[in-house]
Biopython code that builds the backbone (N, CA, C, O; Angstrom):
import numpy as np
from Bio.PDB.StructureBuilder import StructureBuilder

atoms = [
    (1, "MET", "N", (-153.320, 107.693, 6.763)),
    (1, "MET", "CA", (-152.601, 106.449, 6.604)),
    (1, "MET", "C", (-151.311, 106.728, 5.829)),
    (1, "MET", "O", (-151.305, 107.494, 4.865)),
    (2, "LEU", "N", (-150.231, 106.099, 6.263)),
    (2, "LEU", "CA", (-148.924, 106.253, 5.639)),
    (2, "LEU", "C", (-148.472, 104.889, 5.124)),
    (2, "LEU", "O", (-148.584, 103.887, 5.830)),
    (3, "THR", "N", (-147.957, 104.853, 3.886)),
    (3, "THR", "CA", (-147.394, 103.630, 3.312)),
    (3, "THR", "C", (-146.008, 103.953, 2.787)),
    (3, "THR", "O", (-145.822, 104.943, 2.080)),
    (4, "VAL", "N", (-145.022, 103.107, 3.135)),
    (4, "VAL", "CA", (-143.639, 103.293, 2.699)),
    (4, "VAL", "C", (-143.130, 101.967, 2.149)),
    (4, "VAL", "O", (-143.087, 100.967, 2.866)),
    (5, "ASP", "N", (-142.746, 101.959, 0.876)),
    (5, "ASP", "CA", (-142.211, 100.745, 0.256)),
    (5, "ASP", "C", (-140.740, 100.565, 0.584)),
    (5, "ASP", "O", (-139.982, 101.532, 0.658)),
    (6, "VAL", "N", (-140.345, 99.309, 0.781)),
    (6, "VAL", "CA", (-138.946, 98.938, 0.945)),
    (6, "VAL", "C", (-138.452, 98.506, -0.428)),
    (6, "VAL", "O", (-139.072, 97.658, -1.071)),
    (7, "MET", "N", (-137.353, 99.077, -0.879)),
    (7, "MET", "CA", (-136.804, 98.737, -2.188)),
    (7, "MET", "C", (-136.145, 97.364, -2.118)),
    (7, "MET", "O", (-135.312, 97.104, -1.250)),
    (8, "ILE", "N", (-136.527, 96.496, -3.039)),
    (8, "ILE", "CA", (-136.020, 95.126, -3.044)),
    (8, "ILE", "C", (-135.321, 94.862, -4.371)),
    (8, "ILE", "O", (-135.845, 95.185, -5.438)),
    (9, "GLU", "N", (-134.135, 94.272, -4.292)),
    (9, "GLU", "CA", (-133.394, 93.901, -5.501)),
    (9, "GLU", "C", (-134.252, 92.938, -6.327)),
    (9, "GLU", "O", (-134.983, 92.123, -5.762)),
    (10, "PRO", "N", (-134.170, 93.024, -7.651)),
    (10, "PRO", "CA", (-135.023, 92.193, -8.509)),
    (10, "PRO", "C", (-134.853, 90.686, -8.318)),
    (10, "PRO", "O", (-135.790, 89.930, -8.577)),
    (11, "LYS", "N", (-133.691, 90.239, -7.876)),
    (11, "LYS", "CA", (-133.448, 88.794, -7.794)),
    (11, "LYS", "C", (-133.517, 88.240, -6.376)),
    (11, "LYS", "O", (-133.009, 87.148, -6.123)),
    (12, "VAL", "N", (-134.134, 88.966, -5.446)),
    (12, "VAL", "CA", (-134.248, 88.477, -4.071)),
    (12, "VAL", "C", (-135.125, 87.225, -4.046)),
    (12, "VAL", "O", (-136.185, 87.171, -4.670)),
    (13, "ASP", "N", (-134.652, 86.224, -3.305)),
    (13, "ASP", "CA", (-135.390, 84.973, -3.112)),
    (13, "ASP", "C", (-136.423, 85.195, -2.008)),
    (13, "ASP", "O", (-136.073, 85.230, -0.829)),
    (14, "PHE", "N", (-137.660, 85.342, -2.376)),
    (14, "PHE", "CA", (-138.713, 85.663, -1.417)),
    (14, "PHE", "C", (-139.001, 84.532, -0.446)),
    (14, "PHE", "O", (-139.630, 84.762, 0.587)),
    (15, "THR", "N", (-138.559, 83.316, -0.748)),
    (15, "THR", "CA", (-138.784, 82.211, 0.184)),
    (15, "THR", "C", (-137.925, 82.365, 1.438)),
    (15, "THR", "O", (-138.163, 81.678, 2.432)),
    (16, "GLN", "N", (-136.933, 83.252, 1.410)),
    (16, "GLN", "CA", (-136.015, 83.431, 2.531)),
    (16, "GLN", "C", (-136.232, 84.735, 3.304)),
    (16, "GLN", "O", (-135.497, 85.010, 4.251)),
    (17, "ILE", "N", (-137.210, 85.528, 2.925)),
    (17, "ILE", "CA", (-137.377, 86.864, 3.507)),
    (17, "ILE", "C", (-137.862, 86.846, 4.959)),
    (17, "ILE", "O", (-137.376, 87.625, 5.779)),
    (18, "GLU", "N", (-138.787, 85.992, 5.277)),
    (18, "GLU", "CA", (-139.448, 86.012, 6.582)),
    (18, "GLU", "C", (-138.478, 86.050, 7.773)),
    (18, "GLU", "O", (-138.612, 86.945, 8.607)),
    (19, "PRO", "N", (-137.517, 85.136, 7.898)),
    (19, "PRO", "CA", (-136.627, 85.199, 9.064)),
    (19, "PRO", "C", (-135.729, 86.437, 9.082)),
    (19, "PRO", "O", (-135.371, 86.925, 10.154)),
    (20, "VAL", "N", (-135.367, 86.942, 7.916)),
    (20, "VAL", "CA", (-134.525, 88.140, 7.848)),
    (20, "VAL", "C", (-135.306, 89.347, 8.361)),
    (20, "VAL", "O", (-134.784, 90.134, 9.149)),
    (21, "VAL", "N", (-136.534, 89.493, 7.925)),
    (21, "VAL", "CA", (-137.380, 90.601, 8.375)),
    (21, "VAL", "C", (-137.554, 90.547, 9.893)),
    (21, "VAL", "O", (-137.419, 91.562, 10.575)),
    (22, "GLU", "N", (-137.850, 89.369, 10.410)),
    (22, "GLU", "CA", (-138.077, 89.238, 11.843)),
    (22, "GLU", "C", (-136.809, 89.523, 12.650)),
    (22, "GLU", "O", (-136.884, 90.116, 13.726)),
    (23, "GLU", "N", (-135.656, 89.111, 12.147)),
    (23, "GLU", "CA", (-134.397, 89.383, 12.848)),
    (23, "GLU", "C", (-134.095, 90.880, 12.874)),
    (23, "GLU", "O", (-133.661, 91.400, 13.902)),
    (24, "VAL", "N", (-134.315, 91.576, 11.769)),
    (24, "VAL", "CA", (-134.089, 93.026, 11.731)),
    (24, "VAL", "C", (-135.021, 93.724, 12.728)),
    (24, "VAL", "O", (-134.604, 94.647, 13.427)),
    (25, "CYS", "N", (-136.255, 93.291, 12.791)),
    (25, "CYS", "CA", (-137.202, 93.899, 13.740)),
    (25, "CYS", "C", (-136.760, 93.656, 15.177)),
    (25, "CYS", "O", (-136.763, 94.583, 15.988)),
    (26, "ARG", "N", (-136.382, 92.425, 15.504)),
    (26, "ARG", "CA", (-135.933, 92.115, 16.867)),
    (26, "ARG", "C", (-134.664, 92.881, 17.226)),
    (26, "ARG", "O", (-134.515, 93.343, 18.357)),
    (27, "ALA", "N", (-133.745, 93.017, 16.258)),
    (27, "ALA", "CA", (-132.491, 93.742, 16.503)),
    (27, "ALA", "C", (-132.747, 95.218, 16.813)),
    (27, "ALA", "O", (-131.896, 95.894, 17.392)),
    (28, "ASN", "N", (-133.919, 95.709, 16.425)),
    (28, "ASN", "CA", (-134.297, 97.097, 16.687)),
    (28, "ASN", "C", (-135.284, 97.211, 17.847)),
    (28, "ASN", "O", (-136.012, 98.197, 17.956)),
    (29, "GLN", "N", (-135.303, 96.205, 18.702)),
    (29, "GLN", "CA", (-136.146, 96.179, 19.893)),
    (29, "GLN", "C", (-137.632, 96.361, 19.602)),
    (29, "GLN", "O", (-138.355, 96.996, 20.371)),
    (30, "LEU", "N", (-138.074, 95.798, 18.488)),
    (30, "LEU", "CA", (-139.502, 95.824, 18.166)),
    (30, "LEU", "C", (-140.089, 94.439, 18.422)),
    (30, "LEU", "O", (-139.487, 93.423, 18.077)),
    (31, "GLN", "N", (-141.254, 94.416, 19.021)),
    (31, "GLN", "CA", (-141.930, 93.157, 19.295)),
    (31, "GLN", "C", (-142.967, 92.876, 18.216)),
    (31, "GLN", "O", (-143.700, 93.769, 17.790)),
    (32, "ILE", "N", (-143.013, 91.635, 17.789)),
    (32, "ILE", "CA", (-144.031, 91.203, 16.831)),
    (32, "ILE", "C", (-145.246, 90.804, 17.655)),
    (32, "ILE", "O", (-145.221, 89.812, 18.383)),
    (33, "THR", "N", (-146.312, 91.593, 17.529)),
    (33, "THR", "CA", (-147.516, 91.329, 18.319)),
    (33, "THR", "C", (-148.573, 90.583, 17.519)),
    (33, "THR", "O", (-149.530, 90.060, 18.091)),
    (34, "LEU", "N", (-148.409, 90.528, 16.201)),
    (34, "LEU", "CA", (-149.337, 89.797, 15.342)),
    (34, "LEU", "C", (-148.580, 89.376, 14.094)),
    (34, "LEU", "O", (-147.803, 90.145, 13.528)),
    (35, "LYS", "N", (-148.821, 88.147, 13.679)),
    (35, "LYS", "CA", (-148.261, 87.653, 12.418)),
    (35, "LYS", "C", (-149.366, 86.852, 11.742)),
    (35, "LYS", "O", (-149.869, 85.869, 12.285)),
    (36, "THR", "N", (-149.729, 87.299, 10.543)),
    (36, "THR", "CA", (-150.863, 86.702, 9.860)),
    (36, "THR", "C", (-150.683, 86.882, 8.359)),
    (36, "THR", "O", (-149.595, 87.223, 7.894)),
    (37, "THR", "N", (-151.738, 86.654, 7.615)),
    (37, "THR", "CA", (-151.762, 86.967, 6.190)),
    (37, "THR", "C", (-152.946, 87.890, 5.943)),
    (37, "THR", "O", (-153.907, 87.888, 6.713)),
    (38, "LEU", "N", (-152.883, 88.674, 4.883)),
    (38, "LEU", "CA", (-153.975, 89.590, 4.559)),
    (38, "LEU", "C", (-154.806, 88.998, 3.428)),
    (38, "LEU", "O", (-154.265, 88.587, 2.401)),
    (39, "ALA", "N", (-156.105, 88.956, 3.615)),
    (39, "ALA", "CA", (-156.999, 88.366, 2.624)),
    (39, "ALA", "C", (-156.858, 89.020, 1.250)),
    (39, "ALA", "O", (-156.949, 88.346, 0.224)),
    (40, "GLY", "N", (-156.639, 90.311, 1.236)),
    (40, "GLY", "CA", (-156.512, 91.036, -0.028)),
    (40, "GLY", "C", (-155.186, 90.820, -0.737)),
    (40, "GLY", "O", (-155.008, 91.244, -1.879)),
    (41, "TYR", "N", (-154.247, 90.153, -0.051)),
    (41, "TYR", "CA", (-152.910, 89.905, -0.593)),
    (41, "TYR", "C", (-152.571, 88.429, -0.390)),
    (41, "TYR", "O", (-151.806, 88.090, 0.513)),
    (42, "PRO", "N", (-153.135, 87.545, -1.223)),
    (42, "PRO", "CA", (-152.933, 86.105, -1.029)),
    (42, "PRO", "C", (-151.454, 85.730, -0.990)),
    (42, "PRO", "O", (-150.668, 86.158, -1.835)),
    (43, "GLY", "N", (-151.089, 84.918, 0.012)),
    (43, "GLY", "CA", (-149.710, 84.474, 0.157)),
    (43, "GLY", "C", (-148.822, 85.456, 0.900)),
    (43, "GLY", "O", (-147.624, 85.218, 1.053)),
    (44, "SER", "N", (-149.401, 86.563, 1.363)),
    (44, "SER", "CA", (-148.613, 87.580, 2.065)),
    (44, "SER", "C", (-148.309, 87.140, 3.494)),
    (44, "SER", "O", (-148.952, 86.246, 4.045)),
    (45, "ILE", "N", (-147.308, 87.799, 4.072)),
    (45, "ILE", "CA", (-147.050, 87.703, 5.506)),
    (45, "ILE", "C", (-147.153, 89.127, 6.035)),
    (45, "ILE", "O", (-146.544, 90.053, 5.499)),
    (46, "HIS", "N", (-147.935, 89.281, 7.097)),
    (46, "HIS", "CA", (-148.240, 90.600, 7.638)),
    (46, "HIS", "C", (-147.934, 90.603, 9.132)),
    (46, "HIS", "O", (-148.404, 89.741, 9.874)),
    (47, "TRP", "N", (-147.139, 91.588, 9.565)),
    (47, "TRP", "CA", (-146.753, 91.714, 10.964)),
    (47, "TRP", "C", (-147.271, 93.023, 11.541)),
    (47, "TRP", "O", (-147.360, 94.031, 10.840)),
    (48, "HIS", "N", (-147.613, 92.997, 12.823)),
    (48, "HIS", "CA", (-147.832, 94.217, 13.608)),
    (48, "HIS", "C", (-146.653, 94.307, 14.564)),
    (48, "HIS", "O", (-146.326, 93.344, 15.258)),
    (49, "LEU", "N", (-146.021, 95.470, 14.593)),
    (49, "LEU", "CA", (-144.839, 95.692, 15.411)),
    (49, "LEU", "C", (-145.119, 96.768, 16.451)),
    (49, "LEU", "O", (-145.797, 97.757, 16.174)),
    (50, "LYS", "N", (-144.590, 96.561, 17.643)),
    (50, "LYS", "CA", (-144.728, 97.534, 18.729)),
    (50, "LYS", "C", (-143.354, 97.782, 19.323)),
    (50, "LYS", "O", (-142.454, 96.947, 19.226)),
    (51, "GLN", "N", (-143.210, 98.947, 19.941)),
    (51, "GLN", "CA", (-141.987, 99.254, 20.677)),
    (51, "GLN", "C", (-142.364, 99.335, 22.152)),
    (51, "GLN", "O", (-142.878, 100.344, 22.635)),
    (52, "GLY", "N", (-142.090, 98.237, 22.846)),
    (52, "GLY", "CA", (-142.438, 98.174, 24.265)),
    (52, "GLY", "C", (-143.912, 98.453, 24.488)),
    (52, "GLY", "O", (-144.777, 97.899, 23.810)),
    (53, "ARG", "N", (-144.179, 99.321, 25.451)),
    (53, "ARG", "CA", (-145.566, 99.653, 25.771)),
    (53, "ARG", "C", (-145.973, 101.004, 25.186)),
    (53, "ARG", "O", (-147.010, 101.563, 25.546)),
    (54, "LYS", "N", (-145.148, 101.513, 24.288)),
    (54, "LYS", "CA", (-145.448, 102.809, 23.673)),
    (54, "LYS", "C", (-146.675, 102.712, 22.778)),
    (54, "LYS", "O", (-146.988, 101.658, 22.225)),
    (55, "ARG", "N", (-147.354, 103.836, 22.653)),
    (55, "ARG", "CA", (-148.554, 103.933, 21.817)),
    (55, "ARG", "C", (-148.180, 103.765, 20.347)),
    (55, "ARG", "O", (-147.119, 104.214, 19.913)),
    (56, "GLY", "N", (-149.052, 103.119, 19.592)),
    (56, "GLY", "CA", (-148.880, 102.992, 18.157)),
    (56, "GLY", "C", (-148.502, 101.595, 17.726)),
    (56, "GLY", "O", (-147.986, 100.800, 18.512)),
    (57, "ALA", "N", (-148.767, 101.307, 16.462)),
    (57, "ALA", "CA", (-148.412, 100.016, 15.866)),
    (57, "ALA", "C", (-147.929, 100.270, 14.445)),
    (57, "ALA", "O", (-148.524, 101.038, 13.689)),
    (58, "LEU", "N", (-146.845, 99.608, 14.113)),
    (58, "LEU", "CA", (-146.280, 99.681, 12.769)),
    (58, "LEU", "C", (-146.594, 98.366, 12.074)),
    (58, "LEU", "O", (-146.303, 97.296, 12.608)),
    (59, "GLU", "N", (-147.181, 98.438, 10.896)),
    (59, "GLU", "CA", (-147.494, 97.239, 10.123)),
    (59, "GLU", "C", (-146.429, 97.054, 9.055)),
    (59, "GLU", "O", (-145.914, 98.020, 8.494)),
    (60, "LEU", "N", (-146.110, 95.797, 8.787)),
    (60, "LEU", "CA", (-145.131, 95.446, 7.765)),
    (60, "LEU", "C", (-145.679, 94.251, 7.005)),
    (60, "LEU", "O", (-146.095, 93.263, 7.611)),
    (61, "THR", "N", (-145.680, 94.334, 5.686)),
    (61, "THR", "CA", (-146.241, 93.263, 4.861)),
    (61, "THR", "C", (-145.279, 92.910, 3.749)),
    (61, "THR", "O", (-144.708, 93.791, 3.107)),
    (62, "VAL", "N", (-145.100, 91.612, 3.521)),
    (62, "VAL", "CA", (-144.363, 91.121, 2.360)),
    (62, "VAL", "C", (-145.361, 90.341, 1.505)),
    (62, "VAL", "O", (-146.120, 89.510, 2.003)),
    (63, "TRP", "N", (-145.337, 90.630, 0.209)),
    (63, "TRP", "CA", (-146.245, 89.961, -0.729)),
    (63, "TRP", "C", (-145.412, 89.404, -1.873)),
    (63, "TRP", "O", (-145.141, 90.103, -2.849)),
    (64, "PRO", "N", (-145.004, 88.137, -1.750)),
    (64, "PRO", "CA", (-144.113, 87.545, -2.755)),
    (64, "PRO", "C", (-144.655, 87.586, -4.184)),
    (64, "PRO", "O", (-143.887, 87.784, -5.125)),
    (65, "GLN", "N", (-145.950, 87.405, -4.357)),
    (65, "GLN", "CA", (-146.520, 87.383, -5.716)),
    (65, "GLN", "C", (-146.277, 88.690, -6.466)),
    (65, "GLN", "O", (-146.143, 88.687, -7.689)),
    (66, "GLN", "N", (-146.220, 89.795, -5.745)),
    (66, "GLN", "CA", (-145.969, 91.088, -6.377)),
    (66, "GLN", "C", (-144.564, 91.601, -6.087)),
    (66, "GLN", "O", (-144.214, 92.721, -6.456)),
    (67, "ARG", "N", (-143.749, 90.755, -5.411)),
    (67, "ARG", "CA", (-142.363, 91.104, -5.073)),
    (67, "ARG", "C", (-142.322, 92.460, -4.366)),
    (67, "ARG", "O", (-141.608, 93.378, -4.768)),
    (68, "ARG", "N", (-143.112, 92.545, -3.303)),
    (68, "ARG", "CA", (-143.281, 93.828, -2.617)),
    (68, "ARG", "C", (-143.159, 93.648, -1.103)),
    (68, "ARG", "O", (-143.611, 92.651, -0.541)),
    (69, "LEU", "N", (-142.535, 94.639, -0.457)),
    (69, "LEU", "CA", (-142.421, 94.714, 1.001)),
    (69, "LEU", "C", (-142.697, 96.161, 1.386)),
    (69, "LEU", "O", (-142.090, 97.075, 0.827)),
    (70, "TRP", "N", (-143.611, 96.383, 2.341)),
    (70, "TRP", "CA", (-143.944, 97.758, 2.688)),
    (70, "TRP", "C", (-144.383, 97.900, 4.148)),
    (70, "TRP", "O", (-144.875, 96.965, 4.780)),
    (71, "PHE", "N", (-144.176, 99.122, 4.646)),
    (71, "PHE", "CA", (-144.660, 99.536, 5.960)),
    (71, "PHE", "C", (-145.990, 100.245, 5.774)),
    (71, "PHE", "O", (-146.250, 100.857, 4.738)),
    (72, "LYS", "N", (-146.825, 100.148, 6.802)),
    (72, "LYS", "CA", (-148.076, 100.896, 6.788)),
    (72, "LYS", "C", (-148.376, 101.332, 8.212)),
    (72, "LYS", "O", (-148.190, 100.577, 9.166)),
    (73, "VAL", "N", (-148.844, 102.565, 8.333)),
    (73, "VAL", "CA", (-149.297, 103.089, 9.616)),
    (73, "VAL", "C", (-150.748, 103.515, 9.428)),
    (73, "VAL", "O", (-151.045, 104.421, 8.649)),
    (74, "GLN", "N", (-151.637, 102.858, 10.141)),
    (74, "GLN", "CA", (-153.056, 103.173, 10.045)),
    (74, "GLN", "C", (-153.372, 104.429, 10.865)),
    (74, "GLN", "O", (-152.765, 104.670, 11.908)),
    (75, "SER", "N", (-154.315, 105.209, 10.385)),
    (75, "SER", "CA", (-154.798, 106.349, 11.164)),
    (75, "SER", "C", (-155.302, 105.818, 12.504)),
    (75, "SER", "O", (-155.985, 104.794, 12.552)),
    (76, "GLY", "N", (-154.972, 106.498, 13.570)),
    (76, "GLY", "CA", (-155.397, 106.058, 14.889)),
    (76, "GLY", "C", (-154.424, 105.091, 15.546)),
    (76, "GLY", "O", (-154.591, 104.748, 16.717)),
    (77, "ARG", "N", (-153.416, 104.649, 14.816)),
    (77, "ARG", "CA", (-152.408, 103.746, 15.385)),
    (77, "ARG", "C", (-151.017, 104.369, 15.353)),
    (77, "ARG", "O", (-150.009, 103.665, 15.419)),
    (78, "THR", "N", (-150.972, 105.679, 15.252)),
    (78, "THR", "CA", (-149.688, 106.370, 15.178)),
    (78, "THR", "C", (-149.036, 106.439, 16.551)),
    (78, "THR", "O", (-149.695, 106.304, 17.582)),
    (79, "GLY", "N", (-147.743, 106.649, 16.537)),
    (79, "GLY", "CA", (-146.974, 106.806, 17.759)),
    (79, "GLY", "C", (-145.721, 107.598, 17.441)),
    (79, "GLY", "O", (-145.255, 107.596, 16.302)),
    (80, "VAL", "N", (-145.177, 108.273, 18.433)),
    (80, "VAL", "CA", (-144.019, 109.131, 18.180)),
    (80, "VAL", "C", (-142.798, 108.326, 17.721)),
    (80, "VAL", "O", (-141.922, 108.892, 17.068)),
    (81, "TRP", "N", (-142.708, 107.074, 18.026)),
    (81, "TRP", "CA", (-141.560, 106.241, 17.683)),
    (81, "TRP", "C", (-141.604, 105.722, 16.247)),
    (81, "TRP", "O", (-140.576, 105.286, 15.729)),
    (82, "ILE", "N", (-142.749, 105.755, 15.603)),
    (82, "ILE", "CA", (-142.948, 105.054, 14.334)),
    (82, "ILE", "C", (-142.152, 105.664, 13.187)),
    (82, "ILE", "O", (-141.513, 104.923, 12.440)),
    (83, "ASP", "N", (-142.165, 106.983, 13.017)),
    (83, "ASP", "CA", (-141.419, 107.593, 11.908)),
    (83, "ASP", "C", (-139.933, 107.273, 12.006)),
    (83, "ASP", "O", (-139.292, 106.951, 11.006)),
    (84, "GLU", "N", (-139.391, 107.364, 13.216)),
    (84, "GLU", "CA", (-137.972, 107.048, 13.403)),
    (84, "GLU", "C", (-137.709, 105.568, 13.117)),
    (84, "GLU", "O", (-136.684, 105.217, 12.532)),
    (85, "ALA", "N", (-138.627, 104.713, 13.528)),
    (85, "ALA", "CA", (-138.456, 103.278, 13.287)),
    (85, "ALA", "C", (-138.440, 102.979, 11.787)),
    (85, "ALA", "O", (-137.616, 102.189, 11.327)),
    (86, "ILE", "N", (-139.328, 103.591, 11.027)),
    (86, "ILE", "CA", (-139.343, 103.386, 9.577)),
    (86, "ILE", "C", (-138.034, 103.883, 8.963)),
    (86, "ILE", "O", (-137.427, 103.200, 8.139)),
    (87, "ASP", "N", (-137.605, 105.079, 9.374)),
    (87, "ASP", "CA", (-136.355, 105.643, 8.844)),
    (87, "ASP", "C", (-135.159, 104.738, 9.140)),
    (87, "ASP", "O", (-134.217, 104.683, 8.349)),
    (88, "ARG", "N", (-135.187, 104.042, 10.249)),
    (88, "ARG", "CA", (-134.096, 103.155, 10.641)),
    (88, "ARG", "C", (-134.218, 101.779, 9.981)),
    (88, "ARG", "O", (-133.231, 101.230, 9.492)),
    (89, "LEU", "N", (-135.433, 101.227, 9.970)),
    (89, "LEU", "CA", (-135.651, 99.869, 9.460)),
    (89, "LEU", "C", (-135.542, 99.756, 7.949)),
    (89, "LEU", "O", (-135.006, 98.772, 7.439)),
    (90, "LYS", "N", (-136.043, 100.749, 7.230)),
    (90, "LYS", "CA", (-136.068, 100.664, 5.765)),
    (90, "LYS", "C", (-134.679, 100.387, 5.190)),
    (90, "LYS", "O", (-134.529, 99.408, 4.459)),
    (91, "PRO", "N", (-133.648, 101.201, 5.482)),
    (91, "PRO", "CA", (-132.337, 100.896, 4.910)),
    (91, "PRO", "C", (-131.730, 99.602, 5.463)),
    (91, "PRO", "O", (-130.990, 98.912, 4.761)),
    (92, "GLN", "N", (-132.042, 99.277, 6.716)),
    (92, "GLN", "CA", (-131.521, 98.029, 7.271)),
    (92, "GLN", "C", (-132.115, 96.822, 6.550)),
    (92, "GLN", "O", (-131.399, 95.869, 6.244)),
    (93, "LEU", "N", (-133.406, 96.858, 6.279)),
    (93, "LEU", "CA", (-134.045, 95.768, 5.541)),
    (93, "LEU", "C", (-133.497, 95.675, 4.114)),
    (93, "LEU", "O", (-133.193, 94.587, 3.625)),
    (94, "GLU", "N", (-133.378, 96.824, 3.461)),
    (94, "GLU", "CA", (-132.857, 96.821, 2.085)),
    (94, "GLU", "C", (-131.467, 96.186, 2.036)),
    (94, "GLU", "O", (-131.167, 95.421, 1.120)),
    (95, "GLU", "N", (-130.631, 96.497, 3.005)),
    (95, "GLU", "CA", (-129.278, 95.941, 3.043)),
    (95, "GLU", "C", (-129.296, 94.458, 3.435)),
    (95, "GLU", "O", (-128.568, 93.654, 2.852)),
    (96, "ALA", "N", (-130.119, 94.098, 4.411)),
    (96, "ALA", "CA", (-130.176, 92.718, 4.893)),
    (96, "ALA", "C", (-130.729, 91.761, 3.840)),
    (96, "ALA", "O", (-130.421, 90.570, 3.868)),
    (97, "LEU", "N", (-131.541, 92.270, 2.914)),
    (97, "LEU", "CA", (-132.140, 91.406, 1.891)),
    (97, "LEU", "C", (-131.221, 91.184, 0.689)),
    (97, "LEU", "O", (-131.436, 90.248, -0.081)),
    (98, "LYS", "N", (-130.216, 92.015, 0.519)),
    (98, "LYS", "CA", (-129.316, 91.875, -0.637)),
    (98, "LYS", "C", (-128.656, 90.502, -0.727)),
    (98, "LYS", "O", (-128.555, 89.955, -1.825)),
    (99, "PRO", "N", (-128.201, 89.921, 0.391)),
    (99, "PRO", "CA", (-127.582, 88.592, 0.287)),
    (99, "PRO", "C", (-128.549, 87.487, -0.139)),
    (99, "PRO", "O", (-128.118, 86.376, -0.446)),
    (100, "LEU", "N", (-129.837, 87.778, -0.159)),
    (100, "LEU", "CA", (-130.824, 86.780, -0.568)),
    (100, "LEU", "C", (-131.028, 86.732, -2.078)),
    (100, "LEU", "O", (-131.884, 85.994, -2.566)),
    (101, "CYS", "N", (-130.253, 87.506, -2.813)),
    (101, "CYS", "CA", (-130.382, 87.514, -4.269)),
    (101, "CYS", "C", (-129.925, 86.173, -4.838)),
    (101, "CYS", "O", (-128.898, 85.624, -4.440)),
    (102, "ILE", "N", (-130.704, 85.673, -5.764)),
    (102, "ILE", "CA", (-130.365, 84.434, -6.445)),
    (102, "ILE", "C", (-129.318, 84.766, -7.502)),
    (102, "ILE", "O", (-129.550, 85.624, -8.353)),
    (103, "PRO", "N", (-128.158, 84.089, -7.456)),
    (103, "PRO", "CA", (-127.106, 84.406, -8.433)),
    (103, "PRO", "C", (-127.510, 84.010, -9.848)),
    (103, "PRO", "O", (-128.299, 83.089, -10.057)),
    (104, "ASP", "N", (-126.943, 84.734, -10.814)),
    (104, "ASP", "CA", (-127.156, 84.387, -12.213)),
    (104, "ASP", "C", (-126.527, 83.036, -12.482)),
    (104, "ASP", "O", (-125.464, 82.717, -11.948)),
    (105, "LYS", "N", (-127.186, 82.247, -13.311)),
    (105, "LYS", "CA", (-126.614, 80.957, -13.694)),
    (105, "LYS", "C", (-125.570, 81.193, -14.768)),
    (105, "LYS", "O", (-125.806, 81.912, -15.739)),
    (106, "LYS", "N", (-124.420, 80.581, -14.580)),
    (106, "LYS", "CA", (-123.365, 80.695, -15.583)),
    (106, "LYS", "C", (-123.663, 79.709, -16.705)),
    (106, "LYS", "O", (-124.151, 78.607, -16.456)),
    (107, "PRO", "N", (-123.371, 80.103, -17.931)),
    (107, "PRO", "CA", (-123.628, 79.191, -19.043)),
    (107, "PRO", "C", (-122.780, 77.929, -18.894)),
    (107, "PRO", "O", (-121.629, 77.975, -18.461)),
    (108, "SER", "N", (-123.372, 76.833, -19.255)),
    (108, "SER", "CA", (-122.686, 75.551, -19.166)),
    (108, "SER", "C", (-121.637, 75.437, -20.239)),
    (108, "SER", "O", (-121.862, 75.817, -21.389)),
    (109, "LYS", "N", (-120.486, 74.910, -19.860)),
    (109, "LYS", "CA", (-119.404, 74.705, -20.843)),
    (109, "LYS", "C", (-119.484, 73.322, -21.483)),
    (109, "LYS", "O", (-118.711, 73.013, -22.390)),
    (110, "SER", "N", (-120.412, 72.489, -21.018)),
    (110, "SER", "CA", (-120.464, 71.113, -21.506)),
    (110, "SER", "C", (-120.815, 71.022, -22.992)),
    (110, "SER", "O", (-120.448, 70.051, -23.653)),
    (111, "GLY", "N", (-121.509, 72.003, -23.514)),
    (111, "GLY", "CA", (-121.875, 71.966, -24.924)),
    (111, "GLY", "C", (-120.844, 72.604, -25.844)),
    (111, "GLY", "O", (-121.038, 72.621, -27.059)),
    (112, "ILE", "N", (-119.757, 73.126, -25.294)),
    (112, "ILE", "CA", (-118.734, 73.796, -26.101)),
    (112, "ILE", "C", (-117.663, 72.788, -26.467)),
    (112, "ILE", "O", (-117.128, 72.082, -25.612)),
    (113, "ARG", "N", (-117.360, 72.735, -27.765)),
    (113, "ARG", "CA", (-116.331, 71.814, -28.246)),
    (113, "ARG", "C", (-115.045, 72.573, -28.488)),
    (113, "ARG", "O", (-115.065, 73.713, -28.953)),
    (114, "PRO", "N", (-113.915, 71.935, -28.171)),
    (114, "PRO", "CA", (-112.636, 72.610, -28.404)),
    (114, "PRO", "C", (-112.334, 72.815, -29.853)),
    (114, "PRO", "O", (-111.290, 73.371, -30.193)),
]
sb = StructureBuilder()
sb.init_structure("model")
sb.init_model(0)
sb.init_chain("A")
sb.init_seg("    ")
for serial, (resi, resn, name, xyz) in enumerate(atoms, 1):
    if name == "N":
        sb.init_residue(resn, " ", resi, " ")
    sb.init_atom(name, np.array(xyz, "f"), 0.0, 1.0, " ", f" {name:<3s}", serial, name[0])
structure = sb.get_structure()
């Protein structure tokens, strides 16, 4: 089994991740064959990805409670396309998620007296 974490900026708004992840996958010609949640990761979103009719399945999970996004390849579900897909998707996801960062709040000037 292989697990690869996607690096996520500390201030990413996890409520906005789902459509971004799915768009990056579609842009890379990957089909979402399953979308569910994992019992061991409450509140997670878990996808199974395929490349056409090629052998193998790539799993991708986001777990907002732990601020984590990762790929997983189960033994017996490997395919020749999967390593290349991870190498391509990981930096694309990291870059695509950066705009989802919640900006720092600027201090209010209303309490400052001249």
